[in-house]
N, C-alpha and C positions, 0 to 999 in steps of 0.2 A: 090543600092544594097541593100534588106531590113536586116537590124540587127537584130542578134538573138535574142530571149527574154530572158531577165535579170531576175536569180532563186533568189529570196530574200532568204538565208539563215536562216534570224531571223522573228518570230512573233510575238505576243504580251508580253507587257512584263511581268513580271512575277509577281502574284499574290497570295495569300496565298493560300493553298490549299487546299481541303474538305477532311473533314476524311475518314479515307478511310472506305470502304466497310467493313460488318460482315463476310462474307466470302470470301473476295479477302484483298491483300496486295498491298497498295500502294508506287511506288517508283519513289522517285525524284533523278536521275543523272543528275550534274551540272559543271559546271567549269568556276570556279569564273575568273573576270577579265576585264577589257572593250571590249566590242564586236569587234573583228578583225575577220578577214579571212586568220587567221594562219593555219601551219600544224595541221589537226583535229586528234584528239583520238577517234579511230575504238572502238565501243563496241558490246562486243557478249555474248552473254545470251550462257549458255548450246552448246558453238560453233558457234550459230546461229547469223549472222549481225542482229542489232538494230539502229544504228544511228551512225553517225559521229559527235563529238561535236566537235565545234568551239571556241575557248575562249568569255567567256559572254553570253554561250547558256545553255540550260537546253533541258530535255527531262523525261517525266512524264508518268508513264501508269502503269495498274495494273494485279497482277496476283495471281495465285492460291499458297498458302499454299505452302513450302517445300522448298528442300535445291537446289538452283542454283549455277552455276560457272560463275563468269563471269571474260570478259578480258578487257582490257583498254590499246590499242595500238595505242602508239605516232608515225606517219607515218610510217603506216604499209603499204600504197601502195608500200614505200620503201624495205620495206621488201618483196614484192610481195604477201602479205596480210597471209603471216602466222604467224604473230604475236600469233592469237587467238590459235597455235599448243605447246604455251607454256603453262607455269606453270598457272595456274588462281586463283583469287581469291574464295572462296566459302563464302557463306551466307545460311542462312534459312529465307526464308518471313517466314511475321509471318499476321493470319489473323488477318484483324481490328486494324493492323497497320501501320504506316507509317515510311519509311526508306529511309533516307538522304544518300548520295552515293557522295561525293568529290572527281570529279580525278584532280589528282596531273599533275604537269608536268613533271615528271618523267612517266607517262603511267602508276601509281596506283590510286585506289578505296581507300577510306577512310571513315569511317562511321561518320556521324558530327551530337552531338543532333541539335533538332529539332530549339534549339535559336539562336545557333551559322548559321547554315544551312540560315534560316530566312533572316537572316542579311546579309549574302555574297549574297542571291538569288534575294535580292533586286535589283540589278543593273545588270542581266539578261533578259535575252530575250528566247520564246520558240524555238528549233531548228525545223525547220517545211521544208529542204531542202531535206532531206532522208524519206524513209519507212522502218520501222523496218520491218524483214522477221524471226523474233523469233516467234515460239507457246508459248512462254512463256508470250509473249505480251497478255490480253487482256484487253478489253471495261471495262470500269469501274461502277460495279452495282450499283443502285441506294440505297439507308442505307434500309434495313428491316424496315419497318412499325411498330409500338408500338399496339399492340392487344389491346381494351378493355376487361375487366376480364367482365364476367358476375360476380353477385350479389353471393356469397355465399348463398347455402341453408340452412333454418333456419333445427338448427340440431336435431335429433330424442333427446327422456328423459334420454336415459342412450348412450351417441353416442361410438362407438370405435375407441380407440386410433388409427390414423395412424400411420401404421409401418414405422418409416424413412428411407427413402432411401440407400441403399450399398451404400456407398463413393467409387468415381471408384480409382483403383491405380492412380498412376502418371505415365503418357507416355512420356518416354526417349525422349530426343531431341535430333540431332545429330547436331556437329559443326567440323570444318573443321581446320588446321593450314595447308600451303602449308611448307615442309621442307625445300625447295630450298630457302624461306625469314631468316630460321631460322639459319640452318646448311650448313656449307662448306660438298662440296661430302663429301661422305665417312666417315664423323664426327661428334660426337656427343655434341661439344662446340660451344656454341650460338655463333653467329656471335653478333659482336658491334651494328647491326641496326636493333637486332631480337628485342627488348627489348619493342620497342614502339606496333607493332604487339601483341606480350603477352600482353599488358596493355590493348591494344583494346579488346583481347576478355573477358578480367578479368573483365572488365567495361560493356559491354553489358551482361553476363552471371547474374553480378549481376542486372542488367536491367530487364532481363527478368525472373528472380526467385527470390517470397519473400523466400522462403525455398527450399537449396538443400541438399537433401536425402544422394546421388551419385553421384560420377564425376567416371567414366571411361573412360581412357585414355588410347590409344593405336596408338601405333607407327607403321607404314607400308613404306616400303623401296620397289627400284624396283628391277629388276630382274638380275640387272649385277652383278658380284660377284657368289661368295658360300653362299645358303642356312642358312646355321648354322652361318657364319659372319654378314649375315643381318638380321638373327633374333635378335642377340644378338644385332645388330647399334640398332632397330629399338626399343627395350627394352630399353636401353639409351635412347633413344631421347624419348622416351615415361616417361620417369622417371625426364627429365630436365622439361619439360612442365608443369609434374605434381607438382615440386616443385615449379617452378614459380609461376604457378596458386594459389597455396596454402601461397606463400610468400607476396600477394598481397588480401588475406584476404577471400580468399573462403575454407570453411571448413564445408565438408558435415558431415551431423550426421550421417551416414556408413561409412565416409570415403571416400579416392582414390582406385582404382582398376585400376593396371599399365597392362599393356599386350605390347607384343613384337609380330607380326605376320609375320614380313619378308616381303616376298614375294609371299605370299599365297593368298593373297586379292587383284588381281591386278585389277585397274579403266581400263587401256588401254592397249592391247593386240598387238600382232603383231609388237614388237619392236624388236630388235635386240637385244641380251645380252653381245654385247662386249663392254668395256667402250669408245668407239668412241664420239664426239661431236653429231654425230647427233643421236645418241642412248640414248645419257644422254637426250635431249631434249624433243626425244619423252617420255621417262617415267616420265618426268618429275609429272604430274599427278600422278603416282601412289606411288610419295613420300610425305608424307604426315601425319600427326598426327590427329586424330581422336579423337574427345572430346563427348561424350553421358553422356547427364547432366538429372538425374532421380530427380525431385522435384514439388516444387508448383510453376505454372506459375505467374505470378502477370500478 
């Protein structure tokens, strides 16, 4: 009897990635460790399946700039593939930049500096046994060609000075922190484990901006409970996050603006409003703190 074909999960060993295309972000997801077919970590991009990373594997792709919610779910099959319904992690992909995301064994993602990621990636191989079904993933474009400039014409005897271009106002950029990782349900005191997430966010903002004009911190809650209490809770959480960012050296020239929106801007609808475990899980994406930064990007 013929044996079924063997599916090889790993391809070529990791080599240094090319620079990100000017109109796309390049993303490298990896799970360090000796290559082994252990329980996979399923990766979802905006709720759509991308890959099942085994230990010692990596996945590389390009995407358009913009916010993306990622889920990294360990042993997703045992959860009947419902892990993507939990609270995800938000990143804003940036054109022309490469983002290295490390899969931690607890089923979470951590943004890593390029130098550190390259060292860990040296022992990994490309994951090739699954196919992404996420529309976020794109084929990487070639770098934009550099066009030669024609020689400038000889100016007239009395040239008219060109009017300097009007500087464009800085465009605000949105970042998000999931509050379930920061606070207990219904509370505004930080968990002991939350400081690392805030530190990573602070370092990321320092890398992304050469100068910060204003930081707007907006708290959001789910729709469980009374609207007045939710508005107060969301404002208190926003104050805590703003204070933590300020203590980590972020000092916008025009200061912080702190707001609490309560449950007025839900991103996930049709969840129940009673405090049951099912409803709390359904509402997880609604519990968040948005950080809107206006300044000069690097």
